[in-house]
N, C-alpha and C positions, 0 to 999 in steps of 0.2 A: 433782162436789161435793168431790173430794179437795183441790183447790187452795183452796176456800173453807174447808175444815177446817184446812188448814195455815195459812192467813192468820189464822183465828180463834185458833189456838194461839199464833202469834207475838204477836198483839195481847194475848192474855191473859197471856203471859209478861212483856210490857212493863208491863202494869198491875200485875202482881204485884211488879215492881221499884219502881214508882211509881204508886200508885192514882190520882193526880191528873194523870197524863200525858194531856193532852187528845187528841193525835192517835190514840193507841191506843183511847181511849174512843169517839172518833168512828168509828174503823174497826169496833169491836165493834157499835156501834149500826147502822151501815150494813149490816154483814153480817147482823145480826138482821132488819133490814127486808127485805133481799134474799131471805132464806130464810123469811120470814113467821113469825118467832119473836116474837110480840107481847109476851109477858111479858119476854123478854130485852131487846127493844127499849125497852120502857117503863122497865125498870130502868136501862139505860144512859142513856136520855134524862133521867131524873130526876137522875142524877149529873152529866150534862153541864150541865143547867140551873144546878146549884150552882156548877160549876167555871167556866163561861163563859156567863153569861146574855146577854151582849151580843156573843157570838161569832157571826159570820154563818153559819158551818157549823151551829152549834147551832140558830140560828133557822130555817135551812132544814130541819133535821130536825124541828123543831116544826111547820113548815108541812106537811111530808109526813105527820106524825102527824095533824094536824088534818084534812087532806084525806082520809086513810084513814078517819077517824071521821065524815066527811060534813060537817064544819064548813068550808065553802068560804070564808066571810068571815074566819074565824080563819086559815086557810091563807094567804089573800091578805095579811092583816096581818103575819103572821110573815115572809112572803117580801118584802114591801115594807120591813120593818125591816131585813132582811138586806141588801137592795139599798142602802138609805140608809147603812148602815155600811160597805159595800164595793161601791160601784158598779162593776160589771164585767159582762162577758158571762156569766161563770160564775154569778153570783148572779141575773142576769136570766133566764137560760135554765132554771135549776133551778126 
């Protein structure tokens, strides 16, 4: 968990410099998801939806959130939207 904490610290420092820096927000959301910190994940996802509502990475995080909540139709819709915006193996596999 030490490397995860270090990564989280780096991402938080980047967000402190620029609260709208999307890559660091994405990293914080992914780390929260990875460590099952739902409240932190939800906070980051809410900010990400404001910053990049059409960003494929944001849409994939929304798909993961919907899937975790048992909303498989919503998860598929978010994932399909991500793929339509960025058709690649990365969005297809995610």
